[in-house]
mmCIF file of the N, C-alpha and C atoms, coordinates in Angstrom:
data_MODEL
# 
_entry.id   MODEL 
# 
loop_
_atom_site.group_PDB 
_atom_site.id 
_atom_site.type_symbol 
_atom_site.label_atom_id 
_atom_site.label_alt_id 
_atom_site.label_comp_id 
_atom_site.label_asym_id 
_atom_site.label_entity_id 
_atom_site.label_seq_id 
_atom_site.pdbx_PDB_ins_code 
_atom_site.Cartn_x 
_atom_site.Cartn_y 
_atom_site.Cartn_z 
_atom_site.occupancy 
_atom_site.B_iso_or_equiv 
_atom_site.pdbx_formal_charge 
_atom_site.auth_seq_id 
_atom_site.auth_comp_id 
_atom_site.auth_asym_id 
_atom_site.auth_atom_id 
_atom_site.pdbx_PDB_model_num 
ATOM 1   N N  . UNK A 1 1  ? 90.202  94.731  94.810 1.00 0.00 ? 1  UNK A N  1 
ATOM 2   C CA . UNK A 1 1  ? 89.672  95.242  93.551 1.00 0.00 ? 1  UNK A CA 1 
ATOM 3   C C  . UNK A 1 1  ? 90.520  94.745  92.378 1.00 0.00 ? 1  UNK A C  1 
ATOM 4   N N  . UNK A 1 2  ? 91.859  94.769  92.590 1.00 0.00 ? 2  UNK A N  1 
ATOM 5   C CA . UNK A 1 2  ? 92.734  94.355  91.489 1.00 0.00 ? 2  UNK A CA 1 
ATOM 6   C C  . UNK A 1 2  ? 92.527  92.881  91.146 1.00 0.00 ? 2  UNK A C  1 
ATOM 7   N N  . UNK A 1 3  ? 92.246  92.052  92.150 1.00 0.00 ? 3  UNK A N  1 
ATOM 8   C CA . UNK A 1 3  ? 92.002  90.631  91.920 1.00 0.00 ? 3  UNK A CA 1 
ATOM 9   C C  . UNK A 1 3  ? 90.766  90.436  91.053 1.00 0.00 ? 3  UNK A C  1 
ATOM 10  N N  . UNK A 1 4  ? 89.745  91.229  91.276 1.00 0.00 ? 4  UNK A N  1 
ATOM 11  C CA . UNK A 1 4  ? 88.527  91.142  90.467 1.00 0.00 ? 4  UNK A CA 1 
ATOM 12  C C  . UNK A 1 4  ? 88.826  91.532  89.030 1.00 0.00 ? 4  UNK A C  1 
ATOM 13  N N  . UNK A 1 5  ? 89.611  92.585  88.828 1.00 0.00 ? 5  UNK A N  1 
ATOM 14  C CA . UNK A 1 5  ? 89.960  93.026  87.473 1.00 0.00 ? 5  UNK A CA 1 
ATOM 15  C C  . UNK A 1 5  ? 90.741  91.935  86.749 1.00 0.00 ? 5  UNK A C  1 
ATOM 16  N N  . UNK A 1 6  ? 91.724  91.354  87.416 1.00 0.00 ? 6  UNK A N  1 
ATOM 17  C CA . UNK A 1 6  ? 92.514  90.282  86.802 1.00 0.00 ? 6  UNK A CA 1 
ATOM 18  C C  . UNK A 1 6  ? 91.625  89.079  86.505 1.00 0.00 ? 6  UNK A C  1 
ATOM 19  N N  . UNK A 1 7  ? 90.753  88.742  87.428 1.00 0.00 ? 7  UNK A N  1 
ATOM 20  C CA . UNK A 1 7  ? 89.822  87.632  87.205 1.00 0.00 ? 7  UNK A CA 1 
ATOM 21  C C  . UNK A 1 7  ? 88.921  87.867  86.012 1.00 0.00 ? 7  UNK A C  1 
ATOM 22  N N  . UNK A 1 8  ? 88.433  89.088  85.857 1.00 0.00 ? 8  UNK A N  1 
ATOM 23  C CA . UNK A 1 8  ? 87.580  89.404  84.707 1.00 0.00 ? 8  UNK A CA 1 
ATOM 24  C C  . UNK A 1 8  ? 88.358  89.337  83.396 1.00 0.00 ? 8  UNK A C  1 
ATOM 25  N N  . UNK A 1 9  ? 89.595  89.817  83.409 1.00 0.00 ? 9  UNK A N  1 
ATOM 26  C CA . UNK A 1 9  ? 90.410  89.748  82.192 1.00 0.00 ? 9  UNK A CA 1 
ATOM 27  C C  . UNK A 1 9  ? 90.648  88.291  81.798 1.00 0.00 ? 9  UNK A C  1 
ATOM 28  N N  . UNK A 1 10 ? 90.944  87.453  82.767 1.00 0.00 ? 10 UNK A N  1 
ATOM 29  C CA . UNK A 1 10 ? 91.158  86.037  82.481 1.00 0.00 ? 10 UNK A CA 1 
ATOM 30  C C  . UNK A 1 10 ? 89.863  85.387  82.000 1.00 0.00 ? 10 UNK A C  1 
ATOM 31  N N  . UNK A 1 11 ? 88.754  85.707  82.641 1.00 0.00 ? 11 UNK A N  1 
ATOM 32  C CA . UNK A 1 11 ? 87.462  85.134  82.252 1.00 0.00 ? 11 UNK A CA 1 
ATOM 33  C C  . UNK A 1 11 ? 87.103  85.497  80.818 1.00 0.00 ? 11 UNK A C  1 
ATOM 34  N N  . UNK A 1 12 ? 87.175  86.795  80.489 1.00 0.00 ? 12 UNK A N  1 
ATOM 35  C CA . UNK A 1 12 ? 86.809  87.207  79.139 1.00 0.00 ? 12 UNK A CA 1 
ATOM 36  C C  . UNK A 1 12 ? 87.839  86.747  78.106 1.00 0.00 ? 12 UNK A C  1 
ATOM 37  N N  . UNK A 1 13 ? 89.088  86.629  78.530 1.00 0.00 ? 13 UNK A N  1 
ATOM 38  C CA . UNK A 1 13 ? 90.106  86.085  77.633 1.00 0.00 ? 13 UNK A CA 1 
ATOM 39  C C  . UNK A 1 13 ? 89.834  84.631  77.289 1.00 0.00 ? 13 UNK A C  1 
ATOM 40  N N  . UNK A 1 14 ? 89.416  83.869  78.271 1.00 0.00 ? 14 UNK A N  1 
ATOM 41  C CA . UNK A 1 14 ? 89.103  82.457  78.018 1.00 0.00 ? 14 UNK A CA 1 
ATOM 42  C C  . UNK A 1 14 ? 87.840  82.312  77.164 1.00 0.00 ? 14 UNK A C  1 
ATOM 43  N N  . UNK A 1 15 ? 86.869  83.200  77.379 1.00 0.00 ? 15 UNK A N  1 
ATOM 44  C CA . UNK A 1 15 ? 85.681  83.173  76.530 1.00 0.00 ? 15 UNK A CA 1 
ATOM 45  C C  . UNK A 1 15 ? 86.048  83.485  75.085 1.00 0.00 ? 15 UNK A C  1 
ATOM 46  N N  . UNK A 1 16 ? 86.948  84.473  74.896 1.00 0.00 ? 16 UNK A N  1 
ATOM 47  C CA . UNK A 1 16 ? 87.382  84.834  73.554 1.00 0.00 ? 16 UNK A CA 1 
ATOM 48  C C  . UNK A 1 16 ? 88.186  83.700  72.926 1.00 0.00 ? 16 UNK A C  1 
ATOM 49  N N  . UNK A 1 17 ? 88.983  82.995  73.723 1.00 0.00 ? 17 UNK A N  1 
ATOM 50  C CA . UNK A 1 17 ? 89.729  81.853  73.208 1.00 0.00 ? 17 UNK A CA 1 
ATOM 51  C C  . UNK A 1 17 ? 88.771  80.751  72.761 1.00 0.00 ? 17 UNK A C  1 
ATOM 52  N N  . UNK A 1 18 ? 87.721  80.512  73.528 1.00 0.00 ? 18 UNK A N  1 
ATOM 53  C CA . UNK A 1 18 ? 86.715  79.521  73.141 1.00 0.00 ? 18 UNK A CA 1 
ATOM 54  C C  . UNK A 1 18 ? 86.046  79.930  71.829 1.00 0.00 ? 18 UNK A C  1 
ATOM 55  N N  . UNK A 1 19 ? 85.715  81.229  71.711 1.00 0.00 ? 19 UNK A N  1 
ATOM 56  C CA . UNK A 1 19 ? 85.118  81.725  70.471 1.00 0.00 ? 19 UNK A CA 1 
ATOM 57  C C  . UNK A 1 19 ? 86.059  81.510  69.286 1.00 0.00 ? 19 UNK A C  1 
ATOM 58  N N  . UNK A 1 20 ? 87.332  81.831  69.458 1.00 0.00 ? 20 UNK A N  1 
ATOM 59  C CA . UNK A 1 20 ? 88.304  81.638  68.380 1.00 0.00 ? 20 UNK A CA 1 
ATOM 60  C C  . UNK A 1 20 ? 88.448  80.165  68.016 1.00 0.00 ? 20 UNK A C  1 
ATOM 61  N N  . UNK A 1 21 ? 88.384  79.304  69.016 1.00 0.00 ? 21 UNK A N  1 
ATOM 62  C CA . UNK A 1 21 ? 88.473  77.869  68.780 1.00 0.00 ? 21 UNK A CA 1 
ATOM 63  C C  . UNK A 1 21 ? 87.287  77.388  67.944 1.00 0.00 ? 21 UNK A C  1 
ATOM 64  N N  . UNK A 1 22 ? 86.086  77.804  68.318 1.00 0.00 ? 22 UNK A N  1 
ATOM 65  C CA . UNK A 1 22 ? 84.892  77.404  67.567 1.00 0.00 ? 22 UNK A CA 1 
ATOM 66  C C  . UNK A 1 22 ? 84.892  77.987  66.154 1.00 0.00 ? 22 UNK A C  1 
ATOM 67  N N  . UNK A 1 23 ? 85.285  79.257  66.018 1.00 0.00 ? 23 UNK A N  1 
ATOM 68  C CA . UNK A 1 23 ? 85.347  79.878  64.694 1.00 0.00 ? 23 UNK A CA 1 
ATOM 69  C C  . UNK A 1 23 ? 86.406  79.199  63.836 1.00 0.00 ? 23 UNK A C  1 
ATOM 70  N N  . UNK A 1 24 ? 87.513  78.818  64.441 1.00 0.00 ? 24 UNK A N  1 
ATOM 71  C CA . UNK A 1 24 ? 88.564  78.125  63.705 1.00 0.00 ? 24 UNK A CA 1 
ATOM 72  C C  . UNK A 1 24 ? 88.100  76.767  63.207 1.00 0.00 ? 24 UNK A C  1 
ATOM 73  N N  . UNK A 1 25 ? 87.292  76.077  64.009 1.00 0.00 ? 25 UNK A N  1 
ATOM 74  C CA . UNK A 1 25 ? 86.754  74.781  63.581 1.00 0.00 ? 25 UNK A CA 1 
ATOM 75  C C  . UNK A 1 25 ? 85.785  74.952  62.408 1.00 0.00 ? 25 UNK A C  1 
ATOM 76  N N  . UNK A 1 26 ? 84.990  76.017  62.468 1.00 0.00 ? 26 UNK A N  1 
ATOM 77  C CA . UNK A 1 26 ? 84.015  76.259  61.393 1.00 0.00 ? 26 UNK A CA 1 
ATOM 78  C C  . UNK A 1 26 ? 84.687  76.685  60.095 1.00 0.00 ? 26 UNK A C  1 
ATOM 79  N N  . UNK A 1 27 ? 85.679  77.565  60.207 1.00 0.00 ? 27 UNK A N  1 
ATOM 80  C CA . UNK A 1 27 ? 86.284  78.173  59.015 1.00 0.00 ? 27 UNK A CA 1 
ATOM 81  C C  . UNK A 1 27 ? 87.619  77.540  58.642 1.00 0.00 ? 27 UNK A C  1 
ATOM 82  N N  . UNK A 1 28 ? 88.064  76.544  59.390 1.00 0.00 ? 28 UNK A N  1 
ATOM 83  C CA . UNK A 1 28 ? 89.345  75.874  59.147 1.00 0.00 ? 28 UNK A CA 1 
ATOM 84  C C  . UNK A 1 28 ? 90.518  76.853  59.133 1.00 0.00 ? 28 UNK A C  1 
ATOM 85  N N  . UNK A 1 29 ? 90.487  77.830  60.020 1.00 0.00 ? 29 UNK A N  1 
ATOM 86  C CA . UNK A 1 29 ? 91.557  78.817  60.136 1.00 0.00 ? 29 UNK A CA 1 
ATOM 87  C C  . UNK A 1 29 ? 91.927  78.952  61.613 1.00 0.00 ? 29 UNK A C  1 
ATOM 88  N N  . UNK A 1 30 ? 93.020  78.307  61.997 1.00 0.00 ? 30 UNK A N  1 
ATOM 89  C CA . UNK A 1 30 ? 93.423  78.306  63.392 1.00 0.00 ? 30 UNK A CA 1 
ATOM 90  C C  . UNK A 1 30 ? 94.526  79.311  63.690 1.00 0.00 ? 30 UNK A C  1 
ATOM 91  N N  . UNK A 1 31 ? 94.921  80.111  62.717 1.00 0.00 ? 31 UNK A N  1 
ATOM 92  C CA . UNK A 1 31 ? 95.976  81.102  62.925 1.00 0.00 ? 31 UNK A CA 1 
ATOM 93  C C  . UNK A 1 31 ? 95.580  82.137  63.987 1.00 0.00 ? 31 UNK A C  1 
ATOM 94  N N  . UNK A 1 32 ? 94.371  82.715  63.974 1.00 0.00 ? 32 UNK A N  1 
ATOM 95  C CA . UNK A 1 32 ? 94.007  83.666  65.035 1.00 0.00 ? 32 UNK A CA 1 
ATOM 96  C C  . UNK A 1 32 ? 94.061  83.028  66.434 1.00 0.00 ? 32 UNK A C  1 
ATOM 97  N N  . UNK A 1 33 ? 93.649  81.782  66.550 1.00 0.00 ? 33 UNK A N  1 
ATOM 98  C CA . UNK A 1 33 ? 93.705  81.087  67.835 1.00 0.00 ? 33 UNK A CA 1 
ATOM 99  C C  . UNK A 1 33 ? 95.152  80.894  68.273 1.00 0.00 ? 33 UNK A C  1 
ATOM 100 N N  . UNK A 1 34 ? 96.020  80.512  67.364 1.00 0.00 ? 34 UNK A N  1 
ATOM 101 C CA . UNK A 1 34 ? 97.431  80.313  67.705 1.00 0.00 ? 34 UNK A CA 1 
ATOM 102 C C  . UNK A 1 34 ? 98.073  81.623  68.152 1.00 0.00 ? 34 UNK A C  1 
ATOM 103 N N  . UNK A 1 35 ? 97.741  82.712  67.481 1.00 0.00 ? 35 UNK A N  1 
ATOM 104 C CA . UNK A 1 35 ? 98.276  84.018  67.866 1.00 0.00 ? 35 UNK A CA 1 
ATOM 105 C C  . UNK A 1 35 ? 97.785  84.405  69.262 1.00 0.00 ? 35 UNK A C  1 
ATOM 106 N N  . UNK A 1 36 ? 96.506  84.185  69.520 1.00 0.00 ? 36 UNK A N  1 
ATOM 107 C CA . UNK A 1 36 ? 95.939  84.538  70.823 1.00 0.00 ? 36 UNK A CA 1 
ATOM 108 C C  . UNK A 1 36 ? 96.569  83.706  71.928 1.00 0.00 ? 36 UNK A C  1 
ATOM 109 N N  . UNK A 1 37 ? 96.740  82.415  71.694 1.00 0.00 ? 37 UNK A N  1 
ATOM 110 C CA . UNK A 1 37 ? 97.318  81.530  72.699 1.00 0.00 ? 37 UNK A CA 1 
ATOM 111 C C  . UNK A 1 37 ? 98.767  81.922  72.990 1.00 0.00 ? 37 UNK A C  1 
ATOM 112 N N  . UNK A 1 38 ? 99.467  82.468  72.006 1.00 0.00 ? 38 UNK A N  1 
ATOM 113 C CA . UNK A 1 38 ? 100.847 82.896  72.220 1.00 0.00 ? 38 UNK A CA 1 
ATOM 114 C C  . UNK A 1 38 ? 100.924 84.235  72.955 1.00 0.00 ? 38 UNK A C  1 
ATOM 115 N N  . UNK A 1 39 ? 99.971  85.132  72.719 1.00 0.00 ? 39 UNK A N  1 
ATOM 116 C CA . UNK A 1 39 ? 100.049 86.491  73.261 1.00 0.00 ? 39 UNK A CA 1 
ATOM 117 C C  . UNK A 1 39 ? 99.324  86.632  74.602 1.00 0.00 ? 39 UNK A C  1 
ATOM 118 N N  . UNK A 1 40 ? 98.249  85.910  74.818 1.00 0.00 ? 40 UNK A N  1 
ATOM 119 C CA . UNK A 1 40 ? 97.429  86.086  76.018 1.00 0.00 ? 40 UNK A CA 1 
ATOM 120 C C  . UNK A 1 40 ? 98.208  85.861  77.325 1.00 0.00 ? 40 UNK A C  1 
ATOM 121 N N  . UNK A 1 41 ? 99.025  84.819  77.448 1.00 0.00 ? 41 UNK A N  1 
ATOM 122 C CA . UNK A 1 41 ? 99.786  84.667  78.705 1.00 0.00 ? 41 UNK A CA 1 
ATOM 123 C C  . UNK A 1 41 ? 100.748 85.838  78.963 1.00 0.00 ? 41 UNK A C  1 
ATOM 124 N N  . UNK A 1 42 ? 101.290 86.414  77.911 1.00 0.00 ? 42 UNK A N  1 
ATOM 125 C CA . UNK A 1 42 ? 102.174 87.570  78.068 1.00 0.00 ? 42 UNK A CA 1 
ATOM 126 C C  . UNK A 1 42 ? 101.383 88.752  78.618 1.00 0.00 ? 42 UNK A C  1 
ATOM 127 N N  . UNK A 1 43 ? 100.194 88.963  78.091 1.00 0.00 ? 43 UNK A N  1 
ATOM 128 C CA . UNK A 1 43 ? 99.335  90.058  78.561 1.00 0.00 ? 43 UNK A CA 1 
ATOM 129 C C  . UNK A 1 43 ? 98.958  89.835  80.024 1.00 0.00 ? 43 UNK A C  1 
ATOM 130 N N  . UNK A 1 44 ? 98.622  88.610  80.385 1.00 0.00 ? 44 UNK A N  1 
ATOM 131 C CA . UNK A 1 44 ? 98.282  88.307  81.778 1.00 0.00 ? 44 UNK A CA 1 
ATOM 132 C C  . UNK A 1 44 ? 99.488  88.586  82.675 1.00 0.00 ? 44 UNK A C  1 
ATOM 133 N N  . UNK A 1 45 ? 100.675 88.216  82.234 1.00 0.00 ? 45 UNK A N  1 
ATOM 134 C CA . UNK A 1 45 ? 101.877 88.500  83.010 1.00 0.00 ? 45 UNK A CA 1 
ATOM 135 C C  . UNK A 1 45 ? 102.097 89.987  83.204 1.00 0.00 ? 45 UNK A C  1 
ATOM 136 N N  . UNK A 1 46 ? 101.850 90.776  82.155 1.00 0.00 ? 46 UNK A N  1 
ATOM 137 C CA . UNK A 1 46 ? 101.981 92.227  82.270 1.00 0.00 ? 46 UNK A CA 1 
ATOM 138 C C  . UNK A 1 46 ? 100.955 92.803  83.236 1.00 0.00 ? 46 UNK A C  1 
ATOM 139 N N  . UNK A 1 47 ? 99.736  92.302  83.171 1.00 0.00 ? 47 UNK A N  1 
ATOM 140 C CA . UNK A 1 47 ? 98.684  92.792  84.064 1.00 0.00 ? 47 UNK A CA 1 
ATOM 141 C C  . UNK A 1 47 ? 99.000  92.435  85.517 1.00 0.00 ? 47 UNK A C  1 
ATOM 142 N N  . UNK A 1 48 ? 99.532  91.238  85.744 1.00 0.00 ? 48 UNK A N  1 
ATOM 143 C CA . UNK A 1 48 ? 99.873  90.837  87.107 1.00 0.00 ? 48 UNK A CA 1 
ATOM 144 C C  . UNK A 1 48 ? 101.028 91.657  87.668 1.00 0.00 ? 48 UNK A C  1 
ATOM 145 N N  . UNK A 1 49 ? 101.920 92.116  86.821 1.00 0.00 ? 49 UNK A N  1 
ATOM 146 C CA . UNK A 1 49 ? 103.088 92.897  87.261 1.00 0.00 ? 49 UNK A CA 1 
ATOM 147 C C  . UNK A 1 49 ? 102.768 94.387  87.393 1.00 0.00 ? 49 UNK A C  1 
ATOM 148 N N  . UNK A 1 50 ? 101.676 94.845  86.819 1.00 0.00 ? 50 UNK A N  1 
ATOM 149 C CA . UNK A 1 50 ? 101.351 96.264  86.772 1.00 0.00 ? 50 UNK A CA 1 
ATOM 150 C C  . UNK A 1 50 ? 101.308 96.949  88.143 1.00 0.00 ? 50 UNK A C  1 
ATOM 151 N N  . UNK A 1 51 ? 100.692 96.381  89.181 1.00 0.00 ? 51 UNK A N  1 
ATOM 152 C CA . UNK A 1 51 ? 100.673 97.077  90.475 1.00 0.00 ? 51 UNK A CA 1 
ATOM 153 C C  . UNK A 1 51 ? 102.076 97.344  91.033 1.00 0.00 ? 51 UNK A C  1 
ATOM 154 N N  . UNK A 1 52 ? 102.960 96.349  90.934 1.00 0.00 ? 52 UNK A N  1 
ATOM 155 C CA . UNK A 1 52 ? 104.327 96.552  91.422 1.00 0.00 ? 52 UNK A CA 1 
ATOM 156 C C  . UNK A 1 52 ? 105.054 97.596  90.585 1.00 0.00 ? 52 UNK A C  1 
ATOM 157 N N  . UNK A 1 53 ? 104.804 97.625  89.287 1.00 0.00 ? 53 UNK A N  1 
ATOM 158 C CA . UNK A 1 53 ? 105.410 98.627  88.419 1.00 0.00 ? 53 UNK A CA 1 
ATOM 159 C C  . UNK A 1 53 ? 104.952 100.030 88.804 1.00 0.00 ? 53 UNK A C  1 
ATOM 160 N N  . UNK A 1 54 ? 103.679 100.184 89.103 1.00 0.00 ? 54 UNK A N  1 
ATOM 161 C CA . UNK A 1 54 ? 103.155 101.490 89.515 1.00 0.00 ? 54 UNK A CA 1 
ATOM 162 C C  . UNK A 1 54 ? 103.816 101.936 90.824 1.00 0.00 ? 54 UNK A C  1 
ATOM 163 N N  . UNK A 1 55 ? 103.978 101.011 91.760 1.00 0.00 ? 55 UNK A N  1 
ATOM 164 C CA . UNK A 1 55 ? 104.645 101.340 93.025 1.00 0.00 ? 55 UNK A CA 1 
ATOM 165 C C  . UNK A 1 55 ? 106.090 101.760 92.771 1.00 0.00 ? 55 UNK A C  1 
ATOM 166 N N  . UNK A 1 56 ? 106.781 101.048 91.904 1.00 0.00 ? 56 UNK A N  1 
ATOM 167 C CA . UNK A 1 56 ? 108.173 101.396 91.605 1.00 0.00 ? 56 UNK A CA 1 
ATOM 168 C C  . UNK A 1 56 ? 108.281 102.746 90.904 1.00 0.00 ? 56 UNK A C  1 
ATOM 169 N N  . UNK A 1 57 ? 107.324 103.070 90.061 1.00 0.00 ? 57 UNK A N  1 
ATOM 170 C CA . UNK A 1 57 ? 107.338 104.381 89.393 1.00 0.00 ? 57 UNK A CA 1 
ATOM 171 C C  . UNK A 1 57 ? 107.119 105.487 90.418 1.00 0.00 ? 57 UNK A C  1 
ATOM 172 N N  . UNK A 1 58 ? 106.191 105.292 91.348 1.00 0.00 ? 58 UNK A N  1 
ATOM 173 C CA . UNK A 1 58 ? 105.938 106.299 92.382 1.00 0.00 ? 58 UNK A CA 1 
ATOM 174 C C  . UNK A 1 58 ? 107.146 106.506 93.283 1.00 0.00 ? 58 UNK A C  1 
ATOM 175 N N  . UNK A 1 59 ? 107.875 105.434 93.565 1.00 0.00 ? 59 UNK A N  1 
ATOM 176 C CA . UNK A 1 59 ? 109.061 105.543 94.413 1.00 0.00 ? 59 UNK A CA 1 
ATOM 177 C C  . UNK A 1 59 ? 110.299 105.963 93.626 1.00 0.00 ? 59 UNK A C  1 
ATOM 178 N N  . UNK A 1 60 ? 110.140 106.152 92.310 1.00 0.00 ? 60 UNK A N  1 
ATOM 179 C CA . UNK A 1 60 ? 111.223 106.566 91.417 1.00 0.00 ? 60 UNK A CA 1 
ATOM 180 C C  . UNK A 1 60 ? 112.411 105.602 91.460 1.00 0.00 ? 60 UNK A C  1 
ATOM 181 N N  . UNK A 1 61 ? 112.110 104.308 91.516 1.00 0.00 ? 61 UNK A N  1 
ATOM 182 C CA . UNK A 1 61 ? 113.164 103.301 91.462 1.00 0.00 ? 61 UNK A CA 1 
ATOM 183 C C  . UNK A 1 61 ? 113.620 103.128 90.014 1.00 0.00 ? 61 UNK A C  1 
ATOM 184 N N  . UNK A 1 62 ? 114.887 102.757 89.858 1.00 0.00 ? 62 UNK A N  1 
ATOM 185 C CA . UNK A 1 62 ? 115.409 102.528 88.522 1.00 0.00 ? 62 UNK A CA 1 
ATOM 186 C C  . UNK A 1 62 ? 114.918 101.173 88.020 1.00 0.00 ? 62 UNK A C  1 
ATOM 187 N N  . UNK A 1 63 ? 114.513 101.131 86.753 1.00 0.00 ? 63 UNK A N  1 
ATOM 188 C CA . UNK A 1 63 ? 114.029 99.889  86.171 1.00 0.00 ? 63 UNK A CA 1 
ATOM 189 C C  . UNK A 1 63 ? 115.214 99.004  85.832 1.00 0.00 ? 63 UNK A C  1 
ATOM 190 N N  . UNK A 1 64 ? 115.055 97.710  86.079 1.00 0.00 ? 64 UNK A N  1 
ATOM 191 C CA . UNK A 1 64 ? 116.096 96.751  85.733 1.00 0.00 ? 64 UNK A CA 1 
ATOM 192 C C  . UNK A 1 64 ? 115.477 95.620  84.929 1.00 0.00 ? 64 UNK A C  1 
ATOM 193 N N  . UNK A 1 65 ? 116.323 94.918  84.203 1.00 0.00 ? 65 UNK A N  1 
ATOM 194 C CA . UNK A 1 65 ? 115.876 93.774  83.418 1.00 0.00 ? 65 UNK A CA 1 
ATOM 195 C C  . UNK A 1 65 ? 116.834 92.636  83.680 1.00 0.00 ? 65 UNK A C  1 
ATOM 196 N N  . UNK A 1 66 ? 116.326 91.510  84.129 1.00 0.00 ? 66 UNK A N  1 
ATOM 197 C CA . UNK A 1 66 ? 117.154 90.350  84.446 1.00 0.00 ? 66 UNK A CA 1 
ATOM 198 C C  . UNK A 1 66 ? 117.316 89.500  83.188 1.00 0.00 ? 66 UNK A C  1 
ATOM 199 N N  . UNK A 1 67 ? 118.427 89.685  82.497 1.00 0.00 ? 67 UNK A N  1 
ATOM 200 C CA . UNK A 1 67 ? 118.683 88.984  81.234 1.00 0.00 ? 67 UNK A CA 1 
ATOM 201 C C  . UNK A 1 67 ? 118.831 87.487  81.440 1.00 0.00 ? 67 UNK A C  1 
ATOM 202 N N  . UNK A 1 68 ? 119.407 87.076  82.554 1.00 0.00 ? 68 UNK A N  1 
ATOM 203 C CA . UNK A 1 68 ? 119.597 85.646  82.799 1.00 0.00 ? 68 UNK A CA 1 
ATOM 204 C C  . UNK A 1 68 ? 118.250 84.940  82.918 1.00 0.00 ? 68 UNK A C  1 
ATOM 205 N N  . UNK A 1 69 ? 117.329 85.533  83.676 1.00 0.00 ? 69 UNK A N  1 
ATOM 206 C CA . UNK A 1 69 ? 115.986 84.961  83.818 1.00 0.00 ? 69 UNK A CA 1 
ATOM 207 C C  . UNK A 1 69 ? 115.271 84.921  82.460 1.00 0.00 ? 69 UNK A C  1 
ATOM 208 N N  . UNK A 1 70 ? 115.436 85.992  81.674 1.00 0.00 ? 70 UNK A N  1 
ATOM 209 C CA . UNK A 1 70 ? 114.797 86.060  80.357 1.00 0.00 ? 70 UNK A CA 1 
ATOM 210 C C  . UNK A 1 70 ? 115.304 84.948  79.455 1.00 0.00 ? 70 UNK A C  1 
ATOM 211 N N  . UNK A 1 71 ? 116.618 84.741  79.436 1.00 0.00 ? 71 UNK A N  1 
ATOM 212 C CA . UNK A 1 71 ? 117.202 83.721  78.556 1.00 0.00 ? 71 UNK A CA 1 
ATOM 213 C C  . UNK A 1 71 ? 116.849 82.318  79.030 1.00 0.00 ? 71 UNK A C  1 
ATOM 214 N N  . UNK A 1 72 ? 116.897 82.077  80.336 1.00 0.00 ? 72 UNK A N  1 
ATOM 215 C CA . UNK A 1 72 ? 116.685 80.733  80.865 1.00 0.00 ? 72 UNK A CA 1 
ATOM 216 C C  . UNK A 1 72 ? 115.212 80.343  80.904 1.00 0.00 ? 72 UNK A C  1 
ATOM 217 N N  . UNK A 1 73 ? 114.328 81.289  81.202 1.00 0.00 ? 73 UNK A N  1 
ATOM 218 C CA . UNK A 1 73 ? 112.908 80.969  81.353 1.00 0.00 ? 73 UNK A CA 1 
ATOM 219 C C  . UNK A 1 73 ? 112.077 81.482  80.184 1.00 0.00 ? 73 UNK A C  1 
ATOM 220 N N  . UNK A 1 74 ? 112.292 82.724  79.787 1.00 0.00 ? 74 UNK A N  1 
ATOM 221 C CA . UNK A 1 74 ? 111.432 83.363  78.803 1.00 0.00 ? 74 UNK A CA 1 
ATOM 222 C C  . UNK A 1 74 ? 111.525 82.791  77.405 1.00 0.00 ? 74 UNK A C  1 
ATOM 223 N N  . UNK A 1 75 ? 112.728 82.639  76.898 1.00 0.00 ? 75 UNK A N  1 
ATOM 224 C CA . UNK A 1 75 ? 112.888 82.169  75.516 1.00 0.00 ? 75 UNK A CA 1 
ATOM 225 C C  . UNK A 1 75 ? 112.407 80.722  75.348 1.00 0.00 ? 75 UNK A C  1 
ATOM 226 N N  . UNK A 1 76 ? 112.775 79.782  76.230 1.00 0.00 ? 76 UNK A N  1 
ATOM 227 C CA . UNK A 1 76 ? 112.225 78.427  76.067 1.00 0.00 ? 76 UNK A CA 1 
ATOM 228 C C  . UNK A 1 76 ? 110.701 78.382  76.199 1.00 0.00 ? 76 UNK A C  1 
ATOM 229 N N  . UNK A 1 77 ? 110.144 79.181  77.106 1.00 0.00 ? 77 UNK A N  1 
ATOM 230 C CA . UNK A 1 77 ? 108.680 79.212  77.252 1.00 0.00 ? 77 UNK A CA 1 
ATOM 231 C C  . UNK A 1 77 ? 108.023 79.737  75.988 1.00 0.00 ? 77 UNK A C  1 
ATOM 232 N N  . UNK A 1 78 ? 108.563 80.793  75.419 1.00 0.00 ? 78 UNK A N  1 
ATOM 233 C CA . UNK A 1 78 ? 108.026 81.330  74.169 1.00 0.00 ? 78 UNK A CA 1 
ATOM 234 C C  . UNK A 1 78 ? 108.135 80.313  73.050 1.00 0.00 ? 78 UNK A C  1 
ATOM 235 N N  . UNK A 1 79 ? 109.241 79.597  72.986 1.00 0.00 ? 79 UNK A N  1 
ATOM 236 C CA . UNK A 1 79 ? 109.420 78.566  71.963 1.00 0.00 ? 79 UNK A CA 1 
ATOM 237 C C  . UNK A 1 79 ? 108.368 77.474  72.084 1.00 0.00 ? 79 UNK A C  1 
ATOM 238 N N  . UNK A 1 80 ? 108.119 77.004  73.311 1.00 0.00 ? 80 UNK A N  1 
ATOM 239 C CA . UNK A 1 80 ? 107.124 75.948  73.537 1.00 0.00 ? 80 UNK A CA 1 
ATOM 240 C C  . UNK A 1 80 ? 105.731 76.429  73.140 1.00 0.00 ? 80 UNK A C  1 
ATOM 241 N N  . UNK A 1 81 ? 105.400 77.661  73.499 1.00 0.00 ? 81 UNK A N  1 
ATOM 242 C CA . UNK A 1 81 ? 104.079 78.192  73.169 1.00 0.00 ? 81 UNK A CA 1 
ATOM 243 C C  . UNK A 1 81 ? 103.905 78.351  71.669 1.00 0.00 ? 81 UNK A C  1 
ATOM 244 N N  . UNK A 1 82 ? 104.906 78.896  70.995 1.00 0.00 ? 82 UNK A N  1 
ATOM 245 C CA . UNK A 1 82 ? 104.797 79.134  69.555 1.00 0.00 ? 82 UNK A CA 1 
ATOM 246 C C  . UNK A 1 82 ? 104.785 77.816  68.780 1.00 0.00 ? 82 UNK A C  1 
ATOM 247 N N  . UNK A 1 83 ? 105.542 76.842  69.215 1.00 0.00 ? 83 UNK A N  1 
ATOM 248 C CA . UNK A 1 83 ? 105.610 75.564  68.489 1.00 0.00 ? 83 UNK A CA 1 
ATOM 249 C C  . UNK A 1 83 ? 104.338 74.738  68.633 1.00 0.00 ? 83 UNK A C  1 
ATOM 250 N N  . UNK A 1 84 ? 103.563 74.991  69.666 1.00 0.00 ? 84 UNK A N  1 
ATOM 251 C CA . UNK A 1 84 ? 102.340 74.203  69.834 1.00 0.00 ? 84 UNK A CA 1 
ATOM 252 C C  . UNK A 1 84 ? 101.297 74.685  68.859 1.00 0.00 ? 84 UNK A C  1 
# 
């Protein structure tokens, strides 16, 4: 069931991205498309992590944040996405 939900979110997200692309071409305003392209992968990542987060909350595990992974992978990825 969760795979179907994720698939639908990706499908409708891509349709919305196509709509923003076409509207940007018509109105010469690509800022909404750039914002969506920067935020949508983050939302997909959160949705993909949600089941494991729910399991960890039920088991009352302590939340951790891997700063090394964030600095090495997250910041350069965000930079590449925003600069495009």
